[in-house]
Structures are given as C-alpha cells and as structure tokens.
C-alpha positions in Angstrom: -66.8 43.2 228.6 -67.7 46.7 230.0 -68.3 47.3 233.6 -70.6 49.5 235.7 -70.2 50.2 239.4 -67.5 47.5 239.4 -69.8 44.9 237.9 -68.8 43.4 234.6 -71.6 42.6 232.1 -72.4 41.6 228.6 -75.2 43.3 226.7 -77.4 42.3 223.9 -78.8 45.4 222.3 -82.0 44.7 220.4 -85.6 46.0 220.5 -87.1 49.3 221.4 -85.7 51.5 224.1 -89.2 51.9 225.3 -89.2 48.3 226.5 -87.7 47.8 229.9 -84.3 46.1 229.8 -83.7 42.6 231.2 -81.0 42.0 233.8 -79.9 38.4 234.2 -78.7 37.5 237.7 -76.8 34.2 238.0 -76.8 31.8 240.9 -74.4 31.0 243.7 -70.7 30.6 242.6 -71.6 31.2 238.9 -71.0 34.0 236.4 -72.8 35.5 233.4 -71.3 32.7 231.3 -73.8 30.2 232.9 -76.6 31.7 230.8 -77.4 30.1 227.5 -77.5 32.1 224.3 -81.3 31.7 224.1 -81.6 34.0 227.2 -78.5 36.2 226.8 -79.5 37.0 223.2 -83.3 37.1 223.7 -84.7 38.4 220.4 -86.4 41.9 220.6 -85.0 42.8 224.1 -82.0 44.6 225.6 -80.4 42.0 227.9 -77.7 42.7 230.5 -76.0 39.5 231.8 -73.8 40.4 234.7 -71.1 39.0 237.0 -72.1 39.7 240.6 -69.3 41.2 242.8 -66.5 38.7 243.3 -67.7 36.5 240.5 -66.3 36.1 236.9 -64.6 39.3 235.9 -66.1 41.6 238.6 -64.0 42.9 241.4 -64.6 42.2 245.1 -65.1 39.2 247.3 -68.8 38.6 247.0 -71.8 40.1 248.8 -72.2 37.5 251.7 -75.8 38.8 251.8 -78.7 38.6 249.4 -79.8 42.1 250.3 -76.2 43.5 249.9 -76.2 42.0 246.3 -79.5 43.7 245.7 -78.1 47.1 246.7 -75.2 46.5 244.3 -77.6 46.0 241.5 -79.3 49.3 242.2 -75.9 51.0 241.9 -75.4 49.1 238.6 -78.7 50.5 237.3 -77.8 54.0 238.4 -74.4 53.9 236.7 -76.0 52.8 233.4 -78.8 55.4 233.9 -81.5 52.7 233.8 -84.5 53.7 235.8 -86.2 50.3 235.9 -85.6 46.8 234.7 -87.1 43.3 234.5 -84.9 41.0 236.6 -84.5 37.4 235.7 -82.6 35.4 238.3 -81.7 31.8 238.9 -81.6 30.3 242.4 -79.6 32.8 244.5 -80.1 35.2 241.7 -83.9 34.8 242.0 -83.5 35.6 245.8 -81.7 38.8 244.9 -84.5 39.6 242.5 -87.1 39.1 245.2 -85.0 41.3 247.6 -85.1 44.0 244.9 -88.8 43.7 244.8 -89.0 44.2 248.6 -86.4 46.9 249.1 -86.3 48.7 245.8 -89.8 48.3 244.4 -89.6 51.5 242.2 -86.7 50.0 240.2 -88.5 46.7 239.3 -90.9 46.2 236.4 -91.4 42.5 236.8 -89.5 39.3 237.8 -88.6 36.1 236.1 -87.6 33.6 238.8 -85.9 30.3 238.0 -85.5 27.6 240.6 -86.6 29.8 243.5 -88.2 29.9 246.9 -89.0 32.3 249.7 -86.4 30.4 251.7 -83.3 28.7 250.4 -82.2 25.5 252.2 -78.5 24.6 251.6 -77.3 21.1 252.5 -74.7 21.1 255.3 -72.1 19.1 253.3 -72.1 21.8 250.6 -71.3 24.5 253.2 -68.6 22.4 254.7 -66.8 21.3 251.5 -67.1 24.8 249.9 -65.4 26.4 253.0 -62.0 24.6 252.2 -60.2 25.3 248.9 -58.9 21.7 249.0 -62.5 20.3 249.0 -64.1 23.0 246.9 -64.1 20.8 243.8 -66.1 18.2 245.8 -68.6 20.9 246.7 -68.9 22.1 243.1 -69.4 18.6 241.7 -71.9 17.7 244.4 -73.9 20.9 243.9 -74.0 20.5 240.1 -74.9 16.8 240.2 -77.9 17.6 242.4 -78.9 20.5 240.1 -79.8 18.6 237.0 -82.7 16.4 236.2 -82.2 12.7 235.6 -82.2 13.0 231.8 -79.7 15.8 231.5 -76.8 14.9 229.2 -73.4 14.2 230.9 -71.5 16.7 228.7 -73.8 19.5 229.9 -73.3 18.6 233.5 -69.5 18.4 233.0 -69.4 21.8 231.3 -71.3 23.4 234.1 -69.0 21.9 236.7 -66.0 23.3 234.8 -67.7 26.7 234.6 -68.3 26.8 238.3 -64.7 25.7 239.2 -63.5 29.0 237.6 -65.1 30.9 240.6 -62.5 32.3 243.0 -62.1 30.4 246.3 -64.4 31.5 249.1 -67.0 33.0 246.8 -69.2 29.9 246.6 -69.1 29.4 250.3 -70.1 33.1 250.9 -73.0 32.7 248.5 -74.2 29.6 250.1 -74.1 31.2 253.5 -76.0 34.2 252.1 -78.7 31.7 250.9 -79.0 30.1 254.3 -80.0 33.4 255.9 -82.5 34.3 253.2 -86.1 33.9 254.4 -88.9 36.2 253.2 -91.9 34.0 253.9 -93.5 36.6 256.2 -93.0 39.4 253.6 -94.5 37.8 250.5 -97.7 39.8 250.8 -95.7 43.0 250.2 -94.7 41.8 246.7 -97.2 43.0 244.1 -95.4 42.7 240.8 -95.9 40.6 237.7 -93.9 37.5 238.3 -93.3 34.3 236.3 -92.0 31.3 238.2 -90.0 28.6 236.4 -89.6 25.3 238.1 -88.4 21.8 237.2 -90.5 18.9 238.4 -87.3 17.1 239.4 -85.7 20.1 241.2 -84.1 18.8 244.4 -82.7 22.1 245.6 -85.9 24.3 245.3 -88.6 21.7 244.7 -92.0 22.5 243.2 -93.7 23.2 246.6 -91.3 26.2 247.0 -92.7 27.7 243.7 -96.3 26.8 244.6 -95.9 28.7 247.9 -94.8 31.8 246.0 -97.6 31.4 243.5 -100.2 31.2 246.2 -98.9 34.2 248.2 -98.1 36.6 245.4 -101.3 37.8 243.6 -99.7 38.4 240.2 -97.5 35.4 240.0 -97.8 32.6 237.5 -96.0 29.2 237.3 -94.4 27.3 234.5 -93.6 23.7 235.5 -91.2 21.8 233.3 -91.6 18.0 233.7 -88.4 16.0 234.0 -86.2 19.1 234.4 -84.1 19.9 237.5 -82.8 23.0 239.2 -80.7 23.9 236.1 -83.8 23.9 233.9 -82.7 27.0 232.0 -79.8 24.9 230.7 -81.9 21.8 230.2 -84.9 23.5 228.4 -83.5 26.8 227.2 -85.7 27.2 224.1 -88.9 26.4 225.9 -88.0 28.7 228.8 -87.0 31.5 226.5 -90.3 31.2 224.6 -92.3 31.3 227.9 -90.3 34.3 229.1 -91.0 36.2 225.9 -94.8 35.4 226.2 -94.7 36.7 229.8 -92.7 39.9 228.9 -95.2 40.7 226.2 -98.0 40.3 228.7 -96.5 42.8 231.2 -98.4 45.9 230.1 -101.7 44.1 230.5 -100.7 42.6 233.8 -99.7 46.1 235.1 -103.0 47.4 233.9 -104.9 44.7 235.8 -102.6 45.0 238.8 -104.3 42.2 240.8 -104.8 40.0 237.8 -103.7 36.4 238.1 -102.2 34.2 235.4 -103.0 30.6 234.9 -100.5 27.9 235.8 -99.5 26.1 232.6 -97.3 22.9 232.6 -94.6 23.0 230.0 
C-alpha cells in the first residue's frame, strides 16, 4: 500500500478524472480492510480507502479528536494533489466527514454517511473495557455484537471481530473518547452539501432517529433506510448500499445545481 502524509491507503483507479474521487473513512478501531469490495472497488470511480493515523498500516497513535482526524485528511488530500473529494464515512468516519464539511467546506463535494449522528453516544462499558489491554478483546466483541442486525451471519460477525482485534492497543479507546466529545447539533444549519444518509432500522449505536435529525436539519440530505440491518449495514447489505451510493453520486451535479433541492427518503 502507498502512503500520503503518513496515511496508508489503497486505491481503485477507474472512471474519468473529471469525477471527484471518493475517500472511504472507516470507523473507530478499524482500518481500510473493513470496507467490502463492493465499495472499495466501486465501478466507474476512483476510490481511496485509507487507514486513519494509528490504524492499520498508518503511523501514529490515533487522533483522539474528530476534528484532528479531519485536519489529517486535508493533509492527505494536499499530498495527493486532490482539490476536492466525496467523503464516505462509517460511524466515527462519518463524524470526521461532517467535521470536514464544517471546517474545510471547500474540500468537500458531497458526503455519504453510514451509521451516523450529530452526536455519538458511547456506552460506558466500552470505554472502560477498551482502556485496558487485558479487557480489550471484551470491548471489541461487545462493540461488534451490538453493531450487527439480528439476521447477520455469525461468520461475518466473527470475521469483523478478528479484523478489529488487529488494531493496536489504546487506539480504540482513543477513538471512542473522540466520539464522546463529538456534538455538532447546534451547527447543522451550516452544512449545505449534498448528503446521503445510510441507516439500518436495527442500528443500536446510531439508531434511526439520529439519521432523521440530520435529514430534517440539513436541506440537501436524503435518507436510505435498510430494514433489518444494524450499524454495520455496509457489511450486511453491501450490494444494495453500493447501488444507492452510485445513484446518489450520479445525481450530484443536479443537486449542486439546485443547491437547496431536497431528495426523497426511500426505504431500501
């Protein structure tokens, strides 16, 4: 994997250079490997899937702040000479994408937000268990078990747990702490970008009301609700989510033209 500004990433090169690239931002304690092939290799688009600082193969100890992570991604864009991008984030990654929209508006074309909210509540037991290397496996298993819908296959859950256990000690706890301090509810009216929200009806970490709040407060936001899916809906429904994302990406020029246009909520 190459790196830029100390951030390792994989890249899928396809499509016209006139289209803005996609940058995939993983969630707390994860790495670029969490993304399924349906999104990493999205047909017709350049896709950068990165490891945040301290995660995967990237150096560092983690950002310990959503807005610090956002600043790191601006340096990542600068190093690759990318003026703007569409940011697609999951959970903590979606919070980073929202922070980019607030603090670095000129670098953002649009957002795809999976399992998101204007505030991210973290259960206290996850903070406690993730703070101690001896109990970190308990924190990881508990987090992942809560992240899937009731019909998710057991092998998928186990594979995700094993992927998360590869994260260096202390990184998950730092990420979870960063999430607890994230709260942009009073700043939502400043975000005026095309946004698609992806939410599972069985999401226990960022439940549907979180997405509905964003949809109601951000004029150009639309919501895709996936019935029966949980917080990890991009792993549970990768093909459907990828198809909805492509539809959204293809609509961006029209959305930008309308500026204040509003998309319809469509259950998936």
